[in-house]
C-alpha positions in Angstrom: 17.2 -22.1 7.1 16.2 -21.6 3.0 17.0 -24.3 0.6 19.8 -23.4 -1.7 17.7 -21.8 -5.1 19.6 -23.2 -8.2 17.0 -21.3 -10.0 15.3 -18.0 -8.7 12.7 -19.0 -11.5 11.7 -21.6 -9.3 11.4 -19.9 -6.2 8.0 -20.5 -4.2 6.2 -17.6 -2.1 8.1 -19.9 0.7 11.3 -19.2 -0.3 10.6 -15.4 -0.9 9.4 -15.0 2.7 12.7 -16.8 4.1 14.6 -14.4 2.0 13.1 -11.0 2.9 12.9 -12.4 6.1 16.9 -13.1 6.1 17.5 -9.6 4.5 15.6 -8.3 7.2 13.5 -6.4 4.8 11.0 -3.9 6.8 7.7 -4.6 4.4 5.7 -7.4 5.0 5.3 -10.2 2.4 1.8 -9.7 2.1 2.5 -5.8 1.2 5.4 -6.9 -1.2 2.6 -8.9 -3.2 0.2 -6.0 -3.4 3.1 -3.4 -4.2 4.6 -5.7 -6.9 1.1 -6.0 -8.6 0.4 -2.5 -8.3 3.7 -1.8 -10.1 2.8 -4.0 -12.9 -0.3 -2.7 -13.4 0.9 0.7 -13.3 0.5 3.1 -17.0 3.3 5.3 -15.0 6.6 5.7 -17.2 10.1 4.7 -16.7 9.1 2.2 -13.7 11.4 -0.8 -13.8 10.8 -4.3 -11.4 14.1 -3.6 -10.1 13.4 0.0 -9.1 10.3 -1.6 -6.9 12.5 -4.0 -5.0 15.1 -1.7 -4.2 12.4 0.4 -2.7 11.7 -2.8 -0.7 15.1 -1.6 1.8 13.7 2.2 0.9 15.8 2.6 -2.7 19.2 0.5 -1.9 19.1 -3.3 -1.7 20.4 -4.8 1.3 24.1 -5.9 1.8 25.5 -9.3 0.5 28.2 -11.9 1.1 28.5 -12.6 -2.7 27.4 -11.8 -5.9 25.5 -15.0 -6.1 23.6 -14.2 -2.9 22.7 -11.0 -4.8 21.0 -13.0 -7.8 19.2 -15.4 -5.7 17.6 -12.5 -3.7 16.5 -10.4 -7.3 15.9 -13.3 -9.4 13.8 -14.4 -6.6 12.0 -11.5 -6.2 12.1 -10.4 -10.0 11.6 -14.3 -12.2 9.8 -16.0 -9.2 7.3 -13.9 -7.5 6.9 -10.7 -9.8 6.6 -13.0 -13.0 3.7 -15.5 -11.3 1.7 -12.2 -10.4 2.0 -10.9 -13.6 -0.2 -13.7 -14.8 -3.7 -11.6 -12.6 -3.6 -9.6 -15.8 -5.9 -12.4 -17.3 -9.6 -11.7 -16.8 -9.3 -15.3 -15.4 -7.1 -15.0 -13.1 -8.1 -12.6 -10.4 -5.8 -11.7 -7.4 -6.4 -12.9 -3.8 -5.4 -10.8 -0.8 -4.1 -13.1 1.8 -5.9 -15.7 3.7 -5.7 -16.2 7.3 -7.9 -17.6 9.6 -9.4 -15.3 12.1 -11.0 -15.5 15.3 -13.3 -13.0 16.4 -11.0 -12.0 19.3 -9.7 -8.2 19.4 -6.0 -9.3 18.7 -6.6 -11.6 15.7 -9.2 -8.9 14.4 -6.6 -6.3 14.9 -3.9 -8.3 13.0 -6.2 -9.1 10.4 -7.5 -4.9 9.5 -3.3 -4.4 9.9 -2.5 -6.7 7.3 -5.5 -5.4 4.8 -4.6 -2.0 5.2 -0.7 -2.6 4.5 -1.8 -4.6 1.6 -4.0 -2.0 0.0 -1.4 0.5 0.9 0.9 -1.3 -1.0 -1.0 -1.9 -4.3 -2.0 2.1 -4.4 1.9 2.4 -3.6 2.7 0.2 -6.2 0.3 1.8 -8.7 1.9 5.1 -8.7 5.3 4.6 -8.7 6.6 6.8 -6.2 4.6 9.3 -8.0 1.7 11.4 -6.3 0.0 11.7 -9.3 -0.6 9.1 -12.1 -2.5 9.3 -14.8 -5.1 6.1 -15.1 -7.8 4.9 -17.3 -11.2 6.3 -15.8 -12.2 2.9 -15.0 -9.5 2.3 -12.7 -9.8 5.6 -11.0 -13.4 5.1 -10.0 -12.3 1.5 -8.7 -8.9 3.3 -6.7 -11.8 5.6 -5.3 -13.3 2.3 -3.8 -10.0 1.0 -3.0 -9.2 3.9 -1.0 -13.0 3.9 0.8 -12.0 0.3 1.9 -8.8 0.9 3.1 -10.6 3.7 5.1 -13.1 1.3 6.8 -10.2 -1.9 7.8 -7.8 1.6 9.6 -11.2 2.4 11.4 -11.8 -1.3 12.2 -8.5 -1.5 13.5 -8.4 1.6 15.6 -12.0 0.5 16.5 -10.7 -3.0 18.2 -7.6 -1.9 19.4 -9.7 0.8 21.5 -10.1 -1.2 24.8 -12.0 1.7 26.5 -14.8 0.3 23.5 -16.9 -2.2 24.9 -16.7 -5.7 22.6 -19.2 -8.4 22.8 -18.6 -11.4 21.4 -21.5 -10.8 18.5 -20.3 -7.7 17.5 -16.8 -9.3 16.9 -17.6 -11.4 14.9 -20.3 -9.2 12.9 -17.1 -7.2 12.2 -15.2 -10.2 11.4 -18.0 -11.0 8.8 -18.0 -7.5 7.4 -14.1 -7.3 6.9 -14.4 -10.5 4.8 -17.2 -9.1 2.3 -14.7 -5.6 2.3 -11.6 -8.3 1.6 -14.3 -9.3 -1.3 -15.0 -6.1 -2.6 -11.1 -5.1 -2.6 -10.5 -7.8 -4.7 -12.5 -6.9 -7.2 -11.8 -3.6 -7.6 -8.0 -4.2 -7.9 -8.7 -6.8 -10.5 -10.7 -4.2 -12.6 -7.9 -1.8 -11.9 -5.4 -4.1 -13.6 -7.6 -5.2 -16.0 -8.5 -1.2 -17.0 -4.5 -0.3 -17.0 -4.1 -3.3 -19.4 -6.5 -2.4 -22.3 -5.4 0.9 -21.8 -1.7 0.3 -22.4 -3.0 -2.3 -25.2 -5.2 0.1 -26.9 -3.3 3.9 -26.0 -6.6 5.0 -24.8 -7.0 8.5 -23.1 -6.2 8.7 -19.5 -7.4 11.2 -17.1 -4.6 12.5 -13.9 -5.8 10.6 -10.1 -3.9 12.0 -7.2 -2.7 9.3 -4.6 -5.3 8.8 -2.1 -4.7 10.2 1.5 -4.6 7.0 3.6 -4.9 7.2 7.4 
């Protein structure tokens, strides 16, 4: 049972996880993190944190028993989680995808690959703010292309490890796990590049060019 939160700004990740579970949020916590990060970075106009919170439930907040309960949920997500994620706009504080201890088995690799797909999908969703086209700095556009390719690799890995008709030896699973870890680090690097480029563009009002939202499979 989640402990009572007197000040949502102090809500930890564990508190936020518990609140998302309590209100049956269809978006997993690891994806919530990356959606928020992308939305923090986005240059799309008219974006607000509360709209992003509402989008987690399909555009409308869940039902609450009291106003205080609503304030705890929204405050924990915005004043707690959202505000913590803003620090990743600093060059010295790169964002890290969720770390899990995965063994080289089909089941655990499938879980990891799905998590990475959801995280990268979430970042792109937040960055585009519900739009199909966004004006991004050129550097962010290049990194976004790489992120889309990494998403494709994780999706391919997920399909392979779930396909029992494909032979999977222990060495091959270990190799897949090693590659997934390397791709994770590369994805983090490019996500940080997007966040920094968008921040610089907002500060300097530099020109940007239109980028179409990647098609994810």
